[in-house]
C-alpha positions in Angstrom: 18.4 24.6 6.1 14.6 24.3 6.5 14.1 27.1 3.9 15.8 25.0 1.3 13.8 21.8 2.1 10.7 22.8 0.1 12.8 24.1 -2.8 14.8 20.8 -3.0 11.7 18.7 -2.6 10.1 20.4 -5.6 13.3 19.7 -7.7 13.2 16.0 -6.7 9.5 15.6 -7.1 9.6 14.4 -10.7 13.2 13.1 -10.8 12.2 9.5 -10.5 9.5 9.4 -13.1 10.6 7.1 -15.9 9.3 7.0 -19.4 10.2 4.4 -22.1 13.8 4.8 -22.9 16.5 3.0 -25.0 18.4 2.1 -21.8 18.3 -1.3 -20.3 15.1 -1.5 -18.2 14.9 -2.6 -14.5 11.6 -3.1 -12.8 11.4 -3.1 -9.0 8.5 -3.8 -6.7 8.0 -4.2 -3.0 5.3 -5.5 -0.7 2.4 -3.2 -0.9 1.6 -1.5 2.4 -1.9 -2.1 3.9 -2.9 1.5 4.9 -5.1 0.8 7.9 -3.0 2.9 10.3 0.1 5.1 10.5 3.4 4.0 9.2 6.0 2.6 11.7 9.7 1.9 11.7 9.3 -1.5 10.1 7.9 0.3 7.0 11.1 2.3 6.9 13.2 -0.8 6.5 10.8 -2.4 4.0 10.9 0.6 1.6 14.4 1.9 2.1 16.0 -1.4 1.0 14.4 -1.4 -2.5 15.0 2.3 -2.7 18.7 1.7 -2.3 18.5 -1.0 -5.0 16.6 1.4 -7.4 19.2 4.1 -6.9 22.1 1.6 -7.5 20.5 0.4 -10.7 20.0 4.0 -11.9 23.7 4.6 -11.2 24.5 1.6 -13.4 22.6 3.4 -16.2 19.4 1.5 -16.2 15.9 2.9 -16.7 14.4 2.0 -13.3 10.6 1.6 -12.9 9.8 1.7 -9.2 6.1 2.2 -8.7 4.1 2.0 -5.4 0.8 0.3 -4.7 -1.5 0.0 -1.8 -3.1 -3.2 -0.6 -6.7 -2.1 0.2 -8.7 -5.3 0.4 -9.2 -7.5 3.4 -11.2 -7.7 6.5 -8.9 -5.8 9.0 -10.0 -2.4 7.7 -13.6 -3.6 7.6 -13.3 -4.5 11.3 -11.8 -1.2 12.1 -14.6 0.6 10.3 -17.3 -1.5 12.1 -15.7 -0.8 15.5 -15.7 2.9 14.8 -19.3 2.8 13.5 -20.3 1.0 16.8 -18.6 3.7 18.9 -15.7 1.6 20.2 -13.9 4.1 22.3 -10.6 2.2 22.3 -10.5 2.2 18.4 -11.7 5.8 18.1 -9.2 6.9 20.7 -6.4 5.2 18.8 -7.2 6.9 15.6 -8.0 10.3 17.2 -5.3 10.5 19.8 -2.4 8.3 18.6 -2.8 8.6 14.8 -4.1 12.2 15.1 -6.8 11.8 12.5 -8.9 15.0 12.3 -12.5 14.4 13.7 -14.2 15.3 10.4 -12.2 12.6 8.7 -12.5 10.1 11.5 -16.3 10.5 11.3 -16.0 9.1 7.7 -14.1 6.0 8.8 -17.4 4.2 9.2 -16.7 3.5 5.5 -13.6 1.3 5.1 -12.7 2.9 1.8 -12.2 6.2 3.7 -9.7 4.6 6.0 -7.5 3.3 3.2 -7.9 6.5 1.2 -6.8 8.6 4.1 -3.8 6.4 5.1 -2.6 5.7 1.6 -2.3 9.4 1.1 -0.5 9.7 4.5 1.9 6.9 3.4 2.5 8.7 0.1 3.3 12.0 1.8 5.7 10.3 4.3 7.4 8.3 1.5 7.9 11.5 -0.5 9.1 13.4 2.4 11.6 10.6 3.2 12.9 11.0 -0.3 12.1 7.5 -1.6 12.7 7.4 -5.4 9.2 6.1 -6.3 7.5 7.0 -9.6 4.2 8.2 -8.1 2.6 8.5 -11.6 2.5 4.7 -11.5 0.6 4.5 -8.1 -2.2 1.9 -8.0 -4.2 -0.2 -5.6 -5.3 -3.8 -5.4 -8.9 -2.8 -6.4 -8.0 -1.0 -9.6 -9.6 -2.8 -12.5 -6.2 -3.2 -14.4 -4.7 -4.8 -11.3 -7.6 -7.2 -10.8 -7.4 -8.3 -14.4 -3.6 -8.9 -13.9 -4.3 -11.1 -10.9 -7.0 -13.0 -12.8 -4.5 -13.5 -15.6 -1.9 -14.8 -13.2 -4.2 -17.3 -11.5 -5.4 -18.6 -14.9 -1.8 -19.2 -16.0 -0.8 -20.8 -12.6 -3.9 -23.0 -12.8 -3.1 -24.0 -16.4 0.4 -25.0 -15.3 -0.9 -27.0 -12.4 0.3 -24.7 -9.6 -3.2 -23.9 -8.4 -5.5 -26.8 -7.6 -8.7 -27.4 -5.9 -8.7 -29.6 -2.8 -9.9 -30.2 0.6 -7.9 -28.2 3.1 -8.7 -27.0 6.6 -9.2 -23.3 6.7 -10.4 -20.8 9.3 -13.9 -19.6 8.3 -15.9 -16.6 9.4 -19.6 -17.4 9.7 -20.5 -13.8 9.9 -18.6 -12.8 6.7 -19.2 -16.3 5.1 -15.6 -16.3 3.9 -12.4 -18.2 4.6 -10.1 -16.0 6.6 -6.4 -15.8 7.6 -5.2 -15.0 11.1 -4.9 -11.3 10.3 -8.5 -11.2 9.2 -9.9 -12.3 12.5 -11.8 -9.5 14.2 
């Protein structure tokens, strides 16, 4: 059976790439993973459910666009990077011993971009090996210029329609970063 796995994977590799077609179109998206560590069982549920929907819509004859993106902004990955740069043995041990990041790559984790680059590629490999029907040609991240412009466009329209307003609201604030932060951003 193992001998056929690679052959079958190669056949399926491009099966879910969709190009403009005359068929009825169906777009599917899902919460972008934050690649700061290895995938876990919760990711499986998160991505298998939309995969089933994508396959169902294809069986109904629709041209399904199911891309994948990676959320690569935020302070958690910056905190991880700082802890590694400062020699925090617990953090280094987690990435070296539990996540099995090779030492030459772990040494580069002093740059947060290297963390998300490494783990987004690990996520892609795992998702492909799991057989998820994602069009990987459409892969993007939350720091890609096109995506940033899309978010700016969204906020502008939401603001024009009165859904985004300025106001005085209590927020958690990080004096070190000089930014408002959410609970997941606290280091």
